[in-house]
A tleap script that builds the chain and sets N, CA, C and O, in Angstrom:
source leaprc.protein.ff14SB
mol = sequence {
  NALA LYS GLU LEU LEU LYS SER LEU PHE GLY
  LEU LEU LYS PRO ASP ARG GLY GLU LEU LEU
  LEU ASN GLY GLN PRO LEU GLN LEU LYS SER
  PRO ARG ASP ALA VAL ARG HIE GLY ILE ALA
  LEU VAL PRO GLU GLU ARG ARG THR HIE GLY
  VAL ALA PRO ALA LEU SER CVAL
}
set mol.1.N position { 22.600 37.420 91.761 }
set mol.1.CA position { 21.682 36.431 92.296 }
set mol.1.C position { 21.996 35.045 91.745 }
set mol.1.O position { 21.905 34.055 92.471 }
set mol.2.N position { 22.365 34.965 90.466 }
set mol.2.CA position { 22.687 33.664 89.882 }
set mol.2.C position { 23.901 33.047 90.558 }
set mol.2.O position { 23.960 31.832 90.753 }
set mol.3.N position { 24.871 33.884 90.916 }
set mol.3.CA position { 26.069 33.377 91.581 }
set mol.3.C position { 25.717 32.789 92.940 }
set mol.3.O position { 26.267 31.763 93.340 }
set mol.4.N position { 24.804 33.438 93.648 }
set mol.4.CA position { 24.372 32.933 94.953 }
set mol.4.C position { 23.721 31.562 94.797 }
set mol.4.O position { 24.042 30.632 95.538 }
set mol.5.N position { 22.818 31.437 93.845 }
set mol.5.CA position { 22.139 30.157 93.639 }
set mol.5.C position { 23.118 29.071 93.221 }
set mol.5.O position { 23.016 27.932 93.676 }
set mol.6.N position { 24.060 29.415 92.362 }
set mol.6.CA position { 25.065 28.426 91.951 }
set mol.6.C position { 25.938 28.014 93.131 }
set mol.6.O position { 26.343 26.855 93.223 }
set mol.7.N position { 26.230 28.937 94.026 }
set mol.7.CA position { 26.998 28.610 95.233 }
set mol.7.C position { 26.192 27.694 96.147 }
set mol.7.O position { 26.734 26.752 96.724 }
set mol.8.N position { 24.898 27.973 96.275 }
set mol.8.CA position { 24.041 27.144 97.121 }
set mol.8.C position { 23.896 25.730 96.575 }
set mol.8.O position { 23.589 24.803 97.323 }
set mol.9.N position { 24.116 25.561 95.275 }
set mol.9.CA position { 23.992 24.240 94.653 }
set mol.9.C position { 25.344 23.561 94.464 }
set mol.9.O position { 25.401 22.440 93.958 }
set mol.10.N position { 26.422 24.211 94.856 }
set mol.10.CA position { 27.731 23.584 94.754 }
set mol.10.C position { 28.412 23.743 93.409 }
set mol.10.O position { 29.420 23.087 93.146 }
set mol.11.N position { 27.874 24.611 92.545 }
set mol.11.CA position { 28.492 24.842 91.239 }
set mol.11.C position { 29.630 25.850 91.314 }
set mol.11.O position { 30.579 25.774 90.534 }
set mol.12.N position { 29.542 26.790 92.242 }
set mol.12.CA position { 30.581 27.798 92.451 }
set mol.12.C position { 31.030 27.762 93.901 }
set mol.12.O position { 30.225 27.546 94.807 }
set mol.13.N position { 32.321 27.974 94.113 }
set mol.13.CA position { 32.828 28.066 95.479 }
set mol.13.C position { 32.679 29.515 95.934 }
set mol.13.O position { 33.186 30.423 95.275 }
set mol.14.N position { 31.991 29.743 97.053 }
set mol.14.CA position { 31.842 31.120 97.542 }
set mol.14.C position { 33.194 31.712 97.930 }
set mol.14.O position { 34.048 31.009 98.469 }
set mol.15.N position { 33.391 33.005 97.656 }
set mol.15.CA position { 34.667 33.638 98.012 }
set mol.15.C position { 34.633 34.227 99.421 }
set mol.15.O position { 35.671 34.617 99.955 }
set mol.16.N position { 33.448 34.292 100.023 }
set mol.16.CA position { 33.337 34.753 101.413 }
set mol.16.C position { 31.982 34.317 101.964 }
set mol.16.O position { 31.098 33.884 101.224 }
set mol.17.N position { 31.844 34.443 103.270 }
set mol.17.CA position { 30.590 34.082 103.918 }
set mol.17.C position { 30.552 32.617 104.318 }
set mol.17.O position { 31.511 31.869 104.127 }
set mol.18.N position { 29.421 32.235 104.875 }
set mol.18.CA position { 29.252 30.878 105.378 }
set mol.18.C position { 27.856 30.391 105.023 }
set mol.18.O position { 26.885 31.140 105.134 }
set mol.19.N position { 27.757 29.157 104.603 }
set mol.19.CA position { 26.481 28.541 104.279 }
set mol.19.C position { 26.066 27.665 105.455 }
set mol.19.O position { 26.822 26.798 105.893 }
set mol.20.N position { 24.857 27.901 105.959 }
set mol.20.CA position { 24.337 27.112 107.077 }
set mol.20.C position { 23.092 26.363 106.624 }
set mol.20.O position { 22.262 26.903 105.893 }
set mol.21.N position { 22.972 25.127 107.060 }
set mol.21.CA position { 21.778 24.331 106.813 }
set mol.21.C position { 21.301 23.827 108.167 }
set mol.21.O position { 22.006 23.076 108.841 }
set mol.22.N position { 20.108 24.239 108.562 }
set mol.22.CA position { 19.575 23.902 109.889 }
set mol.22.C position { 20.528 24.329 110.997 }
set mol.22.O position { 20.688 23.623 111.993 }
set mol.23.N position { 21.162 25.493 110.820 }
set mol.23.CA position { 22.056 26.044 111.827 }
set mol.23.C position { 23.453 25.447 111.852 }
set mol.23.O position { 24.280 25.847 112.671 }
set mol.24.N position { 23.728 24.500 110.972 }
set mol.24.CA position { 25.036 23.845 110.927 }
set mol.24.C position { 25.800 24.292 109.677 }
set mol.24.O position { 25.207 24.415 108.606 }
set mol.25.N position { 27.115 24.535 109.802 }
set mol.25.CA position { 27.917 24.907 108.633 }
set mol.25.C position { 27.871 23.803 107.573 }
set mol.25.O position { 27.892 22.614 107.890 }
set mol.26.N position { 27.808 24.220 106.328 }
set mol.26.CA position { 27.721 23.272 105.222 }
set mol.26.C position { 28.704 23.685 104.144 }
set mol.26.O position { 28.703 24.837 103.711 }
set mol.27.N position { 29.542 22.757 103.706 }
set mol.27.CA position { 30.468 23.011 102.606 }
set mol.27.C position { 30.096 22.091 101.458 }
set mol.27.O position { 30.146 20.867 101.585 }
set mol.28.N position { 29.724 22.690 100.337 }
set mol.28.CA position { 29.346 21.920 99.161 }
set mol.28.C position { 30.479 21.973 98.148 }
set mol.28.O position { 30.877 23.050 97.706 }
set mol.29.N position { 30.989 20.819 97.788 }
set mol.29.CA position { 32.073 20.763 96.812 }
set mol.29.C position { 31.559 20.456 95.416 }
set mol.29.O position { 32.276 20.631 94.431 }
set mol.30.N position { 30.305 19.994 95.332 }
set mol.30.CA position { 29.737 19.636 94.034 }
set mol.30.C position { 28.212 19.622 94.136 }
set mol.30.O position { 27.660 19.605 95.236 }
set mol.31.N position { 27.535 19.630 92.987 }
set mol.31.CA position { 26.076 19.500 93.013 }
set mol.31.C position { 25.634 18.191 93.682 }
set mol.31.O position { 24.566 18.137 94.292 }
set mol.32.N position { 26.436 17.159 93.571 }
set mol.32.CA position { 26.107 15.885 94.220 }
set mol.32.C position { 25.980 16.076 95.735 }
set mol.32.O position { 25.067 15.536 96.359 }
set mol.33.N position { 26.902 16.849 96.320 }
set mol.33.CA position { 26.823 17.154 97.756 }
set mol.33.C position { 25.516 17.878 98.078 }
set mol.33.O position { 24.865 17.580 99.079 }
set mol.34.N position { 25.139 18.829 97.222 }
set mol.34.CA position { 23.906 19.590 97.447 }
set mol.34.C position { 22.692 18.666 97.431 }
set mol.34.O position { 21.825 18.759 98.299 }
set mol.35.N position { 22.631 17.783 96.453 }
set mol.35.CA position { 21.503 16.858 96.340 }
set mol.35.C position { 21.440 15.946 97.564 }
set mol.35.O position { 20.353 15.649 98.058 }
set mol.36.N position { 22.580 15.508 98.047 }
set mol.36.CA position { 22.613 14.658 99.253 }
set mol.36.C position { 22.013 15.369 100.466 }
set mol.36.O position { 21.502 14.730 101.385 }
set mol.37.N position { 22.081 16.698 100.453 }
set mol.37.CA position { 21.518 17.489 101.552 }
set mol.37.C position { 20.117 18.012 101.227 }
set mol.37.O position { 19.578 18.839 101.962 }
set mol.38.N position { 19.531 17.536 100.134 }
set mol.38.CA position { 18.170 17.927 99.785 }
set mol.38.C position { 18.060 19.260 99.079 }
set mol.38.O position { 16.982 19.854 99.044 }
set mol.39.N position { 19.167 19.747 98.509 }
set mol.39.CA position { 19.171 21.029 97.804 }
set mol.39.C position { 19.143 20.754 96.304 }
set mol.39.O position { 19.932 19.954 95.802 }
set mol.40.N position { 18.240 21.410 95.596 }
set mol.40.CA position { 18.128 21.243 94.149 }
set mol.40.C position { 18.129 22.610 93.480 }
set mol.40.O position { 17.862 23.626 94.120 }
set mol.41.N position { 18.428 22.624 92.196 }
set mol.41.CA position { 18.439 23.866 91.422 }
set mol.41.C position { 17.640 23.655 90.146 }
set mol.41.O position { 17.911 22.733 89.377 }
set mol.42.N position { 16.656 24.515 89.929 }
set mol.42.CA position { 15.901 24.504 88.680 }
set mol.42.C position { 16.401 25.698 87.889 }
set mol.42.O position { 16.110 26.839 88.245 }
set mol.43.N position { 17.161 25.451 86.804 }
set mol.43.CA position { 17.752 26.563 86.060 }
set mol.43.C position { 16.702 27.410 85.352 }
set mol.43.O position { 15.664 26.914 84.913 }
set mol.44.N position { 17.003 28.699 85.255 }
set mol.44.CA position { 16.113 29.632 84.564 }
set mol.44.C position { 15.947 29.212 83.104 }
set mol.44.O position { 14.837 29.212 82.571 }
set mol.45.N position { 17.036 28.862 82.478 }
set mol.45.CA position { 17.016 28.424 81.079 }
set mol.45.C position { 17.147 26.903 81.039 }
set mol.45.O position { 18.206 26.370 80.704 }
set mol.46.N position { 16.064 26.212 81.384 }
set mol.46.CA position { 16.154 24.761 81.496 }
set mol.46.C position { 16.442 24.073 80.161 }
set mol.46.O position { 17.021 22.987 80.144 }
set mol.47.N position { 16.050 24.683 79.050 }
set mol.47.CA position { 16.329 24.065 77.748 }
set mol.47.C position { 17.819 24.118 77.418 }
set mol.47.O position { 18.327 23.248 76.710 }
set mol.48.N position { 18.519 25.129 77.923 }
set mol.48.CA position { 19.955 25.260 77.688 }
set mol.48.C position { 20.769 24.560 78.764 }
set mol.48.O position { 21.750 23.884 78.451 }
set mol.49.N position { 20.377 24.711 80.033 }
set mol.49.CA position { 21.169 24.211 81.154 }
set mol.49.C position { 20.546 23.027 81.874 }
set mol.49.O position { 21.122 22.534 82.844 }
set mol.50.N position { 19.408 22.563 81.437 }
set mol.50.CA position { 18.724 21.476 82.139 }
set mol.50.C position { 19.294 20.107 81.818 }
set mol.50.O position { 20.093 19.952 80.894 }
set mol.51.N position { 18.873 19.119 82.592 }
set mol.51.CA position { 19.364 17.758 82.407 }
set mol.51.C position { 18.578 17.025 81.328 }
set mol.51.O position { 19.133 16.180 80.626 }
set mol.52.N position { 17.302 17.337 81.189 }
set mol.52.CA position { 16.453 16.683 80.198 }
set mol.52.C position { 15.678 17.751 79.432 }
set mol.52.O position { 14.479 17.923 79.650 }
set mol.53.N position { 16.361 18.474 78.527 }
set mol.53.CA position { 15.731 19.620 77.855 }
set mol.53.C position { 14.526 19.272 76.986 }
set mol.53.O position { 13.686 20.136 76.735 }
set mol.54.N position { 14.422 18.035 76.525 }
set mol.54.CA position { 13.315 17.679 75.643 }
set mol.54.C position { 12.020 17.407 76.407 }
set mol.54.O position { 10.946 17.377 75.807 }
set mol.55.N position { 12.108 17.210 77.709 }
set mol.55.CA position { 10.923 16.902 78.502 }
set mol.55.C position { 10.223 18.174 78.964 }
set mol.55.O position { 10.858 19.207 79.177 }
set mol.56.N position { 8.901 18.083 79.115 }
set mol.56.CA position { 8.156 19.236 79.621 }
set mol.56.C position { 8.189 19.229 81.145 }
set mol.56.O position { 8.547 18.231 81.771 }
set mol.57.N position { 7.810 20.356 81.725 }
set mol.57.CA position { 7.795 20.461 83.191 }
set mol.57.C position { 6.461 19.987 83.710 }
set mol.57.O position { 6.233 19.991 84.920 }
savepdb mol mol.pdb
quit
């Protein structure tokens, strides 16, 4: 499941399948691409993998 989420956010390149957004094919090369399309990822371990670990949610 983590691999799927990382693929949806552009952190991992999928080895098969196709990602569609609103019925259109989508290729994400980086998290920046994902954010441009309105896709975000909230990591399970935000203190380890988050952008601002010292801040509360």
